[in-house]
DSSP file (Angstrom, degrees, kcal/mol; ACC not computed):
  #  RESIDUE AA STRUCTURE BP1 BP2  ACC     N-H-->O    O-->H-N    N-H-->O    O-->H-N    TCO  KAPPA ALPHA  PHI   PSI    X-CA   Y-CA   Z-CA
    1    1 A X              0   0    0      0, 0.0     2,-0.2     0, 0.0     5,-0.1   0.000 360.0 360.0 360.0 133.4  105.1   82.4   90.8
    2    2 A X        -     0   0    0      1,-0.1     3,-0.3     3,-0.1     5,-0.1  -0.585 360.0-152.3 -85.0 149.5  101.9   84.0   89.7
    3    3 A X  S    S+     0   0    0     -2,-0.2    -1,-0.1     1,-0.2    97,-0.1   0.608  89.4  59.9 -94.6 -13.7  101.9   86.7   87.1
    4    4 A X  S    S+     0   0    0     96,-0.1    93,-2.2    95,-0.0     2,-0.3   0.301 112.7  18.6-100.4   9.0   98.7   88.5   88.2
    5    5 A X  E    S-A   96   0A   0     91,-0.3     2,-0.4    -3,-0.3    91,-0.2  -0.990  75.4-103.6-164.4 166.5   99.9   89.3   91.7
    6    6 A X  E     +A   95   0A   0     89,-2.7    89,-2.6    -2,-0.3     2,-0.3  -0.839  45.4 177.0 -93.8 136.3  102.7   89.7   94.1
    7    7 A X  E     +A   94   0A   0     -2,-0.4     2,-0.3    87,-0.2    87,-0.2  -0.999  10.6 157.4-145.6 146.1  103.1   86.8   96.5
    8    8 A X  E     -A   93   0A   0     85,-2.1    85,-2.7    -2,-0.3     2,-0.4  -0.984  32.0-123.2-158.1 161.8  105.4   85.7   99.2
    9    9 A X  E     -A   92   0A   0     -2,-0.3     2,-0.3    83,-0.2    83,-0.2  -0.902  27.2-162.3-110.9 142.2  105.6   83.5  102.3
   10   10 A X  E     -A   91   0A   0     81,-3.0    81,-2.4    -2,-0.4     2,-0.8  -0.918  27.6-132.7-126.6 148.2  106.5   84.8  105.7
   11   11 A X  S    S+     0   0    0     -2,-0.3     2,-0.3    79,-0.2    79,-0.1  -0.374  76.7 105.0 -91.6  53.8  107.7   83.3  108.9
   12   12 A X  S    S-     0   0    0     -2,-0.8    -2,-0.2    79,-0.1     5,-0.0  -0.933  80.3 -91.9-130.4 152.8  105.1   85.4  110.9
   13   13 A X     >  -     0   0    0     -2,-0.3     4,-2.1     1,-0.1     3,-0.2  -0.329  36.6-116.5 -63.9 148.5  101.8   84.4  112.5
   14   14 A X  H  > S+     0   0    0      1,-0.2     4,-2.4     2,-0.2     5,-0.2   0.905 113.8  49.5 -49.7 -52.0   98.7   84.7  110.3
   15   15 A X  H  > S+     0   0    0      1,-0.2     4,-2.4     2,-0.2    -1,-0.2   0.857 108.8  53.2 -63.3 -35.2   97.1   87.4  112.6
   16   16 A X  H  > S+     0   0    0     -3,-0.2     4,-2.6     2,-0.2    -1,-0.2   0.920 109.7  47.7 -66.2 -42.6  100.3   89.5  112.6
   17   17 A X  H  X S+     0   0    0     -4,-2.1     4,-2.7     2,-0.2     5,-0.2   0.925 111.2  51.7 -63.8 -43.4  100.5   89.5  108.8
   18   18 A X  H  X S+     0   0    0     -4,-2.4     4,-2.2    -5,-0.2    -2,-0.2   0.939 112.3  45.6 -56.3 -49.2   96.8   90.5  108.6
   19   19 A X  H  X S+     0   0    0     -4,-2.4     4,-2.4     1,-0.2    -2,-0.2   0.916 113.0  49.7 -61.9 -44.7   97.4   93.4  111.0
   20   20 A X  H  X S+     0   0    0     -4,-2.6     4,-2.7     1,-0.2     5,-0.2   0.905 110.1  50.7 -62.8 -42.3  100.5   94.5  109.2
   21   21 A X  H  X S+     0   0    0     -4,-2.7     4,-2.6     2,-0.2    -1,-0.2   0.935 111.3  47.4 -62.2 -47.2   98.8   94.5  105.8
   22   22 A X  H  X S+     0   0    0     -4,-2.2     4,-2.0    -5,-0.2    -1,-0.2   0.914 113.1  49.5 -61.4 -43.1   95.8   96.5  107.1
   23   23 A X  H  X S+     0   0    0     -4,-2.4     4,-1.7     1,-0.2    -2,-0.2   0.921 113.3  45.7 -61.5 -45.6   98.2   99.0  108.7
   24   24 A X  H  X S+     0   0    0     -4,-2.7     4,-1.2     1,-0.2    -2,-0.2   0.860 109.3  55.4 -69.2 -35.7  100.3   99.4  105.6
   25   25 A X  H ><>S+     0   0    0     -4,-2.6     5,-2.7    -5,-0.2     3,-0.6   0.920 106.4  51.7 -61.1 -43.2   97.2   99.7  103.3
   26   26 A X  H ><5S+     0   0    0     -4,-2.0     3,-1.9     1,-0.2    -2,-0.2   0.908 104.4  56.7 -59.6 -42.3   96.0  102.6  105.5
   27   27 A X  H 3<5S+     0   0    0     -4,-1.7    -1,-0.2     1,-0.3    -2,-0.2   0.808 107.9  48.7 -59.2 -29.6   99.4  104.3  105.1
   28   28 A X  T <<5S-     0   0    0     -4,-1.2    -1,-0.3    -3,-0.6    -2,-0.2   0.274 127.0 -98.1 -95.8  10.0   98.9  104.2  101.3
   29   29 A X  T < 5S+     0   0    0     -3,-1.9    32,-0.4     1,-0.3     2,-0.3   0.645  78.3 135.4  88.3  15.7   95.4  105.6  101.5
   30   30 A X      < -     0   0    0     -5,-2.7     2,-0.3    30,-0.2    -1,-0.3  -0.737  35.5-162.0 -98.4 145.9   93.4  102.4  101.3
   31   31 A X  E     -B   59   0A   0     28,-2.8    28,-2.7    -2,-0.3     2,-0.8  -0.829  26.2-115.1-113.1 161.4   90.4  101.4  103.3
   32   32 A X  E     +B   58   0A   0     -2,-0.3    26,-0.2    26,-0.2     3,-0.1  -0.874  31.6 175.4 -99.9 111.6   89.1   97.9  103.8
   33   33 A X  E     +     0   0A   0     24,-3.1     2,-0.3    -2,-0.8    -1,-0.2   0.840  69.7  13.6 -81.1 -36.2   85.6   97.6  102.2
   34   34 A X  E     -B   57   0A   0     23,-1.0    23,-2.7     2,-0.0     2,-0.4  -0.984  53.1-167.9-140.8 149.3   85.3   93.9  102.8
   35   35 A X  E     -B   56   0A   0     -2,-0.3     2,-0.6    21,-0.2    21,-0.2  -0.911  14.4-166.3-136.3 111.2   87.0   91.2  104.8
   36   36 A X  E     -B   55   0A   0     19,-2.8    19,-2.2    -2,-0.4     2,-1.2  -0.870  10.7-154.4-102.8 119.3   85.9   87.7  103.8
   37   37 A X  E  >  -B   54   0A   0     -2,-0.6     4,-2.3    17,-0.2    17,-0.2  -0.775  12.5-175.1 -91.1  94.8   86.9   84.9  106.2
   38   38 A X  H  > S+     0   0    0     15,-2.0     4,-2.8    -2,-1.2     5,-0.3   0.880  80.1  57.3 -61.7 -40.1   87.0   82.0  103.8
   39   39 A X  H  > S+     0   0    0     14,-0.8     4,-2.0     1,-0.2    -1,-0.2   0.932 109.8  44.5 -56.0 -47.6   87.6   79.5  106.6
   40   40 A X  H  > S+     0   0    0      2,-0.2     4,-2.8     1,-0.2    -1,-0.2   0.898 113.1  50.7 -66.0 -41.3   84.5   80.6  108.4
   41   41 A X  H  X S+     0   0    0     -4,-2.3     4,-3.3     2,-0.2     5,-0.4   0.899 110.5  48.9 -64.8 -40.1   82.4   80.6  105.2
   42   42 A X  H  X>S+     0   0    0     -4,-2.8     4,-2.0     2,-0.2     6,-1.4   0.884 112.7  48.7 -66.4 -37.1   83.5   77.1  104.3
   43   43 A X  H  X5S+     0   0    0     -4,-2.0     4,-0.8    -5,-0.3    -2,-0.2   0.941 117.8  41.1 -64.7 -46.5   82.7   75.9  107.8
   44   44 A X  H  <5S+     0   0    0     -4,-2.8    -2,-0.2     1,-0.1    -3,-0.2   0.923 127.5  28.8 -67.5 -47.5   79.3   77.6  107.7
   45   45 A X  H  <5S+     0   0    0     -4,-3.3    -3,-0.2    -5,-0.2    -2,-0.2   0.774 135.4  23.8 -90.4 -28.8   78.3   76.7  104.1
   46   46 A X  H  <5S-     0   0    0     -4,-2.0    -3,-0.2    -5,-0.4    -2,-0.1   0.547  91.7-127.1-116.0 -12.0   80.1   73.4  103.5
   47   47 A X     << +     0   0    0     -4,-0.8     2,-0.3    -5,-0.8    -4,-0.2   0.791  66.4 127.8  69.4  27.1   80.7   72.0  107.0
   48   48 A X        -     0   0    0     -6,-1.4     2,-0.4    -9,-0.1    -1,-0.2  -0.850  60.8-124.1-117.6 153.7   84.4   71.6  106.4
   49   49 A X        +     0   0    0     -2,-0.3     2,-0.3    -3,-0.1    -9,-0.1  -0.806  37.8 176.4 -91.9 134.9   87.5   72.8  108.3
   50   50 A X        -     0   0    0     -2,-0.4     3,-0.1   -11,-0.1    -7,-0.0  -0.889  33.5 -88.2-136.1 161.9   89.8   74.8  106.2
   51   51 A X        -     0   0    0     -2,-0.3     2,-0.3     1,-0.1   -12,-0.1  -0.208  59.3 -81.4 -64.5 161.5   93.1   76.7  106.7
   52   52 A X        +     0   0    0    -13,-0.1    34,-2.6   -14,-0.1     2,-0.3  -0.530  64.7 160.8 -64.8 128.6   93.0   80.3  107.8
   53   53 A X  E     - C   0  85A   0     -2,-0.3   -15,-2.0    32,-0.2   -14,-0.8  -0.877  13.5-179.4-157.7 114.5   92.4   82.3  104.6
   54   54 A X  E     -BC  37  84A   0     30,-3.0    30,-1.9    -2,-0.3     2,-0.5  -0.916  16.0-152.8-120.9 149.4   91.1   85.9  104.3
   55   55 A X  E     -BC  36  83A   0    -19,-2.2   -19,-2.8    -2,-0.4     2,-0.5  -0.981  12.6-160.4-117.5 119.3   90.3   88.1  101.4
   56   56 A X  E     -BC  35  82A   0     26,-3.5    26,-2.2    -2,-0.5     2,-0.9  -0.887   8.2-149.8-100.9 126.1   90.6   91.8  102.0
   57   57 A X  E     -BC  34  81A   0    -23,-2.7   -24,-3.1    -2,-0.5   -23,-1.0  -0.827  22.7-166.6 -95.0 100.5   88.8   94.1   99.6
   58   58 A X  E     -BC  32  80A   0     22,-3.2    22,-2.4    -2,-0.9    21,-0.4  -0.690   6.8-171.7 -95.8 140.1   91.0   97.3   99.6
   59   59 A X  E     -B   31   0A   0    -28,-2.7   -28,-2.8    -2,-0.3     2,-0.7  -0.996  20.0-160.7-134.8 133.9   89.9  100.6   98.1
   60   60 A X    >>  -     0   0    0     -2,-0.4     4,-2.5   -30,-0.2     3,-0.6  -0.910  20.2-155.2-107.4  99.0   91.7  103.8   97.5
   61   61 A X  H 3> S+     0   0    0     -2,-0.7     4,-2.6   -32,-0.4     5,-0.2   0.825  85.5  51.2 -51.6 -46.2   88.8  106.3   97.1
   62   62 A X  H 3> S+     0   0    0      1,-0.2     4,-2.0   -33,-0.2    -1,-0.2   0.921 117.1  40.3 -60.0 -40.6   90.4  109.0   95.0
   63   63 A X  H <> S+     0   0    0     -3,-0.6     4,-2.2     2,-0.2    -1,-0.2   0.816 112.1  55.2 -78.8 -29.4   91.6  106.5   92.5
   64   64 A X  H  X S+     0   0    0     -4,-2.5     4,-2.4     2,-0.2    -2,-0.2   0.917 108.9  50.1 -63.3 -42.1   88.4  104.5   92.6
   65   65 A X  H  X S+     0   0    0     -4,-2.6     4,-2.2    -5,-0.2    -2,-0.2   0.942 110.9  47.8 -60.2 -49.4   86.6  107.7   91.8
   66   66 A X  H  X S+     0   0    0     -4,-2.0     4,-1.8     1,-0.2    -1,-0.2   0.895 111.9  51.6 -58.5 -40.8   88.9  108.4   88.8
   67   67 A X  H  X S+     0   0    0     -4,-2.2     4,-2.1     1,-0.2    -1,-0.2   0.911 109.4  48.1 -64.7 -43.3   88.5  104.9   87.6
   68   68 A X  H  < S+     0   0    0     -4,-2.4    -1,-0.2     1,-0.2    -2,-0.2   0.872 110.2  52.5 -67.5 -36.2   84.7  105.0   87.7
   69   69 A X  H  < S+     0   0    0     -4,-2.2     3,-0.3     1,-0.2    -1,-0.2   0.874 114.2  43.5 -64.7 -35.5   84.7  108.4   85.8
   70   70 A X  H  < S+     0   0    0     -4,-1.8     2,-0.3     1,-0.3    -2,-0.2   0.793 134.7  12.4 -78.1 -29.1   86.9  106.8   83.1
   71   71 A X    ><  -     0   0    0     -4,-2.1     3,-2.2    -5,-0.2    -1,-0.3  -0.791  64.6-159.8-154.4  99.6   84.9  103.5   82.9
   72   72 A X  G >  S+     0   0    0      1,-0.3     3,-0.7    -2,-0.3    -1,-0.1   0.812  93.1  51.3 -55.2 -35.0   81.5  103.3   84.6
   73   73 A X  G >  S+     0   0    0      1,-0.2     3,-2.0     2,-0.1    -1,-0.3   0.333  75.7 104.3 -87.7   9.1   81.5   99.5   84.7
   74   74 A X  G X   +     0   0    0     -3,-2.2     3,-2.8     1,-0.3     4,-0.5   0.715  58.8  84.1 -63.4 -18.7   84.9   99.3   86.3
   75   75 A X  G X  S+     0   0    0     -3,-0.7     3,-0.7     1,-0.3    -1,-0.3   0.746  76.0  70.4 -55.2 -22.7   83.1   98.5   89.6
   76   76 A X  G <  S+     0   0    0     -3,-2.0    -1,-0.3     1,-0.2    -2,-0.2   0.749 103.9  41.6 -64.2 -21.9   83.1   94.9   88.3
   77   77 A X  G <  S+     0   0    0     -3,-2.8     2,-0.3    -4,-0.2    -1,-0.2   0.426  99.8 133.2-104.6  -2.2   86.9   94.9   88.9
   78   78 A X    <   +     0   0    0     -3,-0.7     2,-0.1    -4,-0.5   -19,-0.1  -0.707  36.4  39.6-103.5 155.7   86.9   96.7   92.3
   79   79 A X  S    S-     0   0    0    -21,-0.4     2,-0.4    -2,-0.3   -20,-0.2   0.634  80.6-115.8 -81.1-179.4   88.0   96.6   95.0
   80   80 A X  E     -C   58   0A   0    -22,-2.4   -22,-3.2    -2,-0.1     2,-0.4  -0.669  34.3-133.1 -77.9 129.7   91.6   95.4   94.8
   81   81 A X  E     -C   57   0A   0     -2,-0.4    15,-2.0   -24,-0.2     2,-0.4  -0.690  24.1-178.3 -93.7 139.4   92.0   92.1   96.6
   82   82 A X  E     -CD  56  95A   0    -26,-2.2   -26,-3.5    -2,-0.4     2,-0.4  -0.998  12.6-160.5-127.7 131.7   94.7   91.2   99.0
   83   83 A X  E     -CD  55  94A   0     11,-2.9    11,-2.4    -2,-0.4     2,-0.4  -0.921  12.1-173.5-120.8 145.4   94.8   87.7  100.5
   84   84 A X  E     +CD  54  93A   0    -30,-1.9   -30,-3.0    -2,-0.4     2,-0.3  -1.000  21.7 157.8-130.8 129.3   96.4   86.3  103.6
   85   85 A X  E     -CD  53  92A   0      7,-2.0     7,-3.5    -2,-0.4   -32,-0.2  -0.993  42.8 -98.1-152.6 158.2   96.4   82.6  104.2
   86   86 A X  E     - D   0  91A   0    -34,-2.6     2,-0.3    -2,-0.3     5,-0.2  -0.528  31.2-178.3 -73.2 139.7   98.1   79.8  106.1
   87   87 A X  E >   - D   0  90A   0      3,-2.5     3,-1.6    -2,-0.2     2,-0.3  -0.767  62.8 -59.8-141.5  93.4  100.6   77.8  104.0
   88   88 A X  T 3  S-     0   0    0     -2,-0.3    -1,-0.2     1,-0.2     0, 0.0  -0.547 117.0 -22.2  65.9-128.4  102.1   75.0  106.1
   89   89 A X  T 3  S+     0   0    0     -2,-0.3    -1,-0.2    -3,-0.1     2,-0.2   0.169 130.9  72.6 -98.1  18.3  103.8   76.6  109.1
   90   90 A X  E <  S- D   0  87A   0     -3,-1.6    -3,-2.5   -79,-0.1     2,-0.4  -0.653  78.6-119.5-119.4 176.9  104.1   79.9  107.3
   91   91 A X  E     -AD  10  86A   0    -81,-2.4   -81,-3.0    -5,-0.2     2,-0.3  -0.990  22.5-148.7-122.9 130.3  101.8   82.7  106.2
   92   92 A X  E     -AD   9  85A   0     -7,-3.5    -7,-2.0    -2,-0.4     2,-0.4  -0.738   8.0-165.3 -98.4 146.0  101.3   83.7  102.6
   93   93 A X  E     +AD   8  84A   0    -85,-2.7   -85,-2.1    -2,-0.3     2,-0.4  -0.999   8.9 178.0-129.3 128.7  100.5   87.2  101.4
   94   94 A X  E     -AD   7  83A   0    -11,-2.4   -11,-2.9    -2,-0.4     2,-0.4  -0.997   6.5-170.0-134.1 140.5   99.3   87.9   97.8
   95   95 A X  E     -AD   6  82A   0    -89,-2.6   -89,-2.7    -2,-0.4   -13,-0.2  -0.994  26.9-114.0-131.3 132.6   98.3   91.2   96.3
   96   96 A X  E     -A    5   0A   0    -15,-2.0     2,-0.8    -2,-0.4   -91,-0.3  -0.263  18.6-133.5 -61.8 148.0   96.6   91.8   93.0
   97   97 A X    >>  -     0   0    0    -93,-2.2     4,-2.0     1,-0.1     3,-1.0  -0.900  15.3-164.0-101.3 102.0   98.5   93.6   90.2
   98   98 A X  H 3> S+     0   0    0     -2,-0.8     4,-2.6     1,-0.3     5,-0.2   0.814  85.4  62.7 -58.6 -30.9   96.0   96.1   88.8
   99   99 A X  H 34 S+     0   0    0     15,-0.3     4,-0.3     1,-0.2    -1,-0.3   0.867 108.0  43.2 -63.8 -33.3   98.0   96.6   85.6
  100  100 A X  H X4 S+     0   0    0     -3,-1.0     3,-1.2     2,-0.2     4,-0.4   0.921 113.6  50.4 -74.9 -45.3   97.4   93.0   84.7
  101  101 A X  H >< S+     0   0    0     -4,-2.0     3,-0.9     1,-0.3    -2,-0.2   0.860 108.6  53.3 -60.8 -36.1   93.7   93.0   85.8
  102  102 A X  G >< S+     0   0    0     -4,-2.6     3,-1.6     1,-0.2     5,-0.3   0.574  84.9  85.7 -78.7  -8.7   93.1   96.1   83.7
  103  103 A X  G <  S+     0   0    0     -3,-1.2    -1,-0.2    -4,-0.3    -2,-0.2   0.780  82.6  60.6 -63.2 -24.8   94.5   94.6   80.5
  104  104 A X  G <  S+     0   0    0     -3,-0.9     2,-0.6    -4,-0.4    -1,-0.3   0.622  93.3  76.8 -77.9 -10.4   91.2   93.0   79.7
  105  105 A X  S <  S-     0   0    0     -3,-1.6     2,-1.9    -4,-0.1     5,-0.1  -0.890  76.5-143.3-105.3 123.2   89.5   96.5   79.6
  106  106 A X        +     0   0    0     -2,-0.6     2,-0.3     4,-0.0    -3,-0.1  -0.547  60.8 114.9 -86.4  76.3   90.2   98.5   76.4
  107  107 A X    >>  -     0   0    0     -2,-1.9     3,-1.7    -5,-0.3     4,-0.6  -0.831  47.2-164.6-148.8 104.0   90.4  101.9   78.0
  108  108 A X  H >> S+     0   0    0     -2,-0.3     3,-0.8     1,-0.3     4,-0.6   0.769  87.0  69.1 -61.0 -27.3   93.7  103.8   77.9
  109  109 A X  H 3> S+     0   0    0      1,-0.2     4,-0.5     2,-0.2    -1,-0.3   0.741  95.7  56.0 -65.0 -22.0   92.5  106.2   80.6
  110  110 A X  H <> S+     0   0    0     -3,-1.7     4,-2.8     1,-0.2     5,-0.2   0.748  88.3  77.1 -81.2 -24.1   92.7  103.4   83.1
  111  111 A X  H <X S+     0   0    0     -3,-0.8     4,-2.1    -4,-0.6    -1,-0.2   0.913  95.2  44.3 -58.4 -48.8   96.3  102.5   82.6
  112  112 A X  H  X S+     0   0    0     -4,-0.6     4,-2.0     1,-0.2    -1,-0.2   0.868 114.6  50.8 -66.1 -32.3   97.9  105.3   84.5
  113  113 A X  H  X S+     0   0    0     -4,-0.5     4,-2.5     2,-0.2    -2,-0.2   0.926 109.8  49.8 -67.2 -44.3   95.5  104.9   87.4
  114  114 A X  H  X S+     0   0    0     -4,-2.8     4,-2.6     1,-0.2   -15,-0.3   0.872 109.5  52.6 -61.5 -37.2   96.2  101.1   87.5
  115  115 A X  H  X S+     0   0    0     -4,-2.1     4,-2.3    -5,-0.2    -1,-0.2   0.922 109.2  48.4 -65.3 -44.2   99.9  101.9   87.6
  116  116 A X  H  X S+     0   0    0     -4,-2.0     4,-2.0     2,-0.2    -2,-0.2   0.937 114.3  46.0 -60.5 -47.4   99.5  104.3   90.5
  117  117 A X  H  X S+     0   0    0     -4,-2.5     4,-2.7     1,-0.2     5,-0.2   0.910 111.5  51.5 -63.9 -42.6   97.5  101.8   92.5
  118  118 A X  H  X S+     0   0    0     -4,-2.6     4,-2.5     1,-0.2    -1,-0.2   0.901 108.0  52.3 -63.0 -39.7   99.9   99.0   91.7
  119  119 A X  H  X S+     0   0    0     -4,-2.3     4,-1.7     2,-0.2    -1,-0.2   0.909 111.5  46.9 -61.1 -41.6  102.8  101.1   92.9
  120  120 A X  H  X S+     0   0    0     -4,-2.0     4,-1.9     2,-0.2    -2,-0.2   0.918 112.7  48.6 -66.5 -43.7  101.0  101.7   96.2
  121  121 A X  H  X S+     0   0    0     -4,-2.7     4,-2.7     1,-0.2    -2,-0.2   0.863 108.4  54.5 -65.3 -35.3  100.1   98.1   96.6
  122  122 A X  H  X S+     0   0    0     -4,-2.5     4,-2.9     2,-0.2    -1,-0.2   0.882 105.8  52.9 -65.6 -37.5  103.7   97.1   95.9
  123  123 A X  H  X S+     0   0    0     -4,-1.7     4,-1.8     2,-0.2    -2,-0.2   0.911 110.4  47.8 -61.9 -42.0  104.8   99.4   98.7
  124  124 A X  H  X S+     0   0    0     -4,-1.9     4,-1.0     2,-0.2    -2,-0.2   0.952 112.9  48.3 -60.6 -50.2  102.3   97.7  101.0
  125  125 A X  H >< S+     0   0    0     -4,-2.7     3,-0.7     1,-0.2    -2,-0.2   0.919 112.9  47.3 -57.3 -47.7  103.6   94.2   99.9
  126  126 A X  H 3< S+     0   0    0     -4,-2.9    -1,-0.2     1,-0.2    -2,-0.2   0.798 106.3  59.0 -66.6 -29.4  107.2   95.2  100.4
  127  127 A X  H 3< S+     0   0    0     -4,-1.8     2,-1.1    -5,-0.2    -1,-0.2   0.709  86.2  83.6 -74.8 -20.5  106.6   96.7  103.8
  128  128 A X    <<        0   0    0     -4,-1.0    -1,-0.1    -3,-0.7   -35,-0.1  -0.729 360.0 360.0 -89.0 102.0  105.2   93.4  105.3
  129  129 A X              0   0    0     -2,-1.1  -118,-0.2  -119,-0.0    -1,-0.2   0.342 360.0 360.0-135.0 360.0  108.4   91.5  106.3
């Protein structure tokens, strides 16, 4: 078990988990800024076949705004990443824990924002079953 994120394996198809995650993120006020198809990039750049693996860059605009006001360089840590990937005949889902990621930044004003975001991301994670 990783300490810097929530992770689980599901007996659902990859595309279904991807769709569910995006839907649940929207319910919690997140938009998807980026979607990186790692499989496609590895095929394109390395010429190798790889498992299905996507990285979703999720952003909650009100809290991103608060974070940038509290710490201008916080953009180095944004957006919040959510990953969906094949793991054998199952699909894995992992979501970053912002409270852990923010520990490296010495700014007390970020802690309550990270907690709010982590609570929202945990709701997303728990809703995908």
